[in-house]
C-alpha positions in Angstrom: -36.6 2.5 -9.3 -35.3 6.0 -8.6 -32.8 8.0 -10.8 -31.0 11.2 -9.8 -28.9 13.4 -12.0 -25.2 12.4 -11.9 -25.9 9.1 -10.1 -26.7 5.7 -11.3 -30.2 4.3 -11.3 -31.2 3.1 -7.8 -32.9 -0.4 -7.9 -34.2 -2.7 -5.3 -31.1 -4.9 -5.6 -28.6 -4.5 -2.7 -25.5 -2.4 -3.6 -22.6 -4.4 -4.9 -19.4 -4.0 -2.9 -15.7 -4.5 -3.7 -13.6 -4.9 -0.6 -10.1 -3.4 -1.0 -7.3 -4.4 1.4 -3.8 -3.1 1.7 -1.2 -4.3 4.2 1.2 -1.5 5.1 5.0 -1.8 4.9 5.2 0.1 8.2 5.3 -2.2 11.2 3.3 0.2 13.3 0.4 0.2 10.8 0.6 -3.3 9.5 -2.8 -4.9 10.1 -3.2 -8.4 8.6 -5.3 -8.7 5.5 -7.5 -11.3 7.2 -8.5 -8.9 10.0 -9.2 -6.1 7.5 -11.4 -8.4 5.5 -13.4 -9.6 8.5 -14.1 -6.0 9.5 -15.1 -5.1 5.9 -17.4 -8.1 5.5 -19.1 -7.3 8.9 -19.6 -3.8 7.7 -21.1 -5.0 4.4 -23.5 -7.3 6.3 -24.7 -4.4 8.5 -25.2 -2.2 5.4 -26.9 -4.8 3.3 -24.2 -4.9 0.7 -23.4 -7.9 -1.5 -19.7 -8.5 -1.6 -18.8 -9.4 -5.2 -15.0 -9.3 -5.0 -12.1 -8.9 -2.6 -8.9 -7.2 -3.9 -5.7 -6.9 -1.9 -2.2 -5.4 -2.3 -0.1 -6.9 0.4 3.0 -5.2 1.8 2.8 -2.1 -0.4 3.3 1.5 0.6 0.2 3.7 0.6 2.3 6.4 -1.2 2.4 4.3 -4.4 -0.5 4.0 -6.8 0.6 2.7 -10.2 2.4 -0.2 -8.5 -0.7 -1.6 -6.9 -2.6 -3.6 -9.5 -5.6 -4.5 -7.2 -6.5 -1.0 -6.3 -6.7 -0.3 -10.1 -9.0 -3.3 -10.5 -11.2 -2.1 -7.6 -11.5 1.3 -9.2 -12.2 -0.2 -12.6 -15.1 -2.3 -11.1 -16.9 0.9 -10.1 -16.1 2.8 -13.3 -17.3 -0.1 -15.4 -20.5 -0.4 -13.5 -20.0 -3.9 -12.0 -19.7 -2.5 -8.5 -21.4 0.3 -6.6 -19.1 0.8 -3.6 -15.5 0.2 -2.6 -15.2 -0.7 1.1 -12.0 -0.1 3.0 -10.8 -1.0 6.5 -9.6 2.5 7.0 -9.4 5.5 4.6 -5.6 5.3 4.6 -5.8 1.8 3.0 -6.8 3.4 -0.4 -3.9 5.9 -0.5 -1.6 8.0 1.7 -1.1 10.5 -1.2 -3.2 13.6 -1.3 -3.2 13.7 -5.1 -4.0 10.1 -5.6 -6.8 10.2 -3.0 -8.3 13.3 -4.6 -8.2 11.7 -8.1 -9.6 8.4 -6.9 -12.5 10.1 -5.1 -13.3 12.2 -8.2 -13.2 9.2 -10.5 -15.6 7.2 -8.2 -17.9 10.2 -7.9 -18.1 10.7 -11.7 -18.9 7.0 -12.1 -21.7 7.3 -9.6 -20.1 5.1 -7.0 -18.9 5.5 -3.4 -15.9 4.8 -1.3 -16.6 3.9 2.4 -14.6 2.9 5.4 -15.7 0.0 7.6 -14.1 1.4 10.8 -14.2 5.1 10.2 -17.8 5.6 8.9 -18.5 9.0 7.4 -21.5 10.2 5.5 -19.8 11.6 2.4 -23.1 12.6 0.9 -22.9 15.8 3.1 -20.5 18.7 3.0 -19.5 18.0 6.6 -18.9 14.4 5.8 -16.7 15.2 2.9 -14.8 17.6 5.0 -14.3 14.9 7.7 -13.0 12.5 5.1 -10.6 15.2 3.8 -9.3 15.6 7.4 -8.8 11.8 7.7 -7.0 11.5 4.4 -4.9 14.6 5.1 -3.8 13.0 8.4 -2.9 9.8 6.6 -0.7 11.8 4.2 0.9 13.7 7.1 1.8 10.4 8.9 3.4 9.0 5.7 5.4 12.1 5.1 6.5 12.2 8.7 7.8 8.6 8.6 9.6 9.4 5.4 11.3 12.4 6.9 12.4 10.4 9.9 13.9 7.6 7.9 15.7 10.1 5.7 17.3 11.7 8.8 18.4 8.3 10.0 19.8 7.5 6.6 21.8 10.7 6.3 23.2 10.2 9.8 24.3 6.7 9.0 26.0 7.8 5.8 27.9 10.6 7.7 29.1 7.9 10.2 30.3 5.7 7.3 27.6 3.1 8.1 25.4 1.2 5.6 22.2 3.3 4.9 20.0 0.2 5.3 21.4 -0.7 8.7 22.7 -4.0 7.6 26.1 -4.8 6.1 26.0 -6.7 2.8 27.6 -10.1 2.5 31.4 -9.8 2.2 31.8 -6.9 4.7 32.2 -6.7 8.5 32.1 -4.0 11.2 35.3 -3.6 13.2 34.8 -1.6 16.4 37.1 1.5 16.2 38.1 0.8 12.6 34.8 1.0 10.7 33.8 -1.3 7.8 36.3 -3.7 6.4 36.2 -6.7 4.0 35.4 -10.0 5.6 38.5 -12.2 5.1 36.4 -15.3 4.3 33.3 -13.8 2.6 35.0 -11.1 0.4 36.8 -13.6 -1.9 33.5 -15.4 -2.5 31.8 -12.1 -3.6 34.7 -11.4 -6.0 34.4 -14.9 -7.5 30.6 -14.5 -7.9 31.2 -11.3 -9.9 33.9 -13.0 -12.0 31.6 -15.9 -12.8 28.8 -13.5 -13.7 31.0 -11.5 -16.1 32.2 -14.8 -17.6 28.6 -15.6 -18.6 27.3 -17.7 -15.7 23.6 -17.2 -14.8 22.2 -16.8 -11.3 21.2 -20.5 -11.2 24.7 -21.7 -12.0 26.3 -19.3 -9.5 23.8 -20.4 -6.8 24.7 -24.1 -7.5 28.4 -23.2 -7.2 27.7 -21.4 -3.9 25.8 -24.4 -2.5 
């Protein structure tokens, strides 16, 4: 048994790992949770870790933090002492926010735990390793911001052209070439009646039944 200042007591028991998975909302970066978990479990086997839990936030942006309950639970496991390491598929799975990543890394360090990537292994016990991790997380934040800027440019362009910002017309409207957006002659009266019924006190279930 070995103890070092600022770290937990090291025992002969294998380190306990929590695997954290996050499936991206971006199609280009959306790797299935199953494939992520396989890679993380293989990594834990090679490292001699005991997997005690698997946490996942599917289809959630890496720029959010408070809206991801399972990343909170993974962090809590390390801070409470029930886990020693959080294993990720890639560093970007934890967060694409500079601030959130810095705060998470600090919280885990204070608790005496570690955060590791199964596919981007870096020795964060060294200064060069921590620098390399910083470069990876900074690149993840850059990618996220770049995607956001691109989508905002597209959205502003569509608004200037009088098109729906989301790229899809809502029910009750139609696109007429050369004329723009107009009410759909068959669907628009249905939307008006839905609002009338809602204002009269009908709930969503009653309105859905009427629509059916």
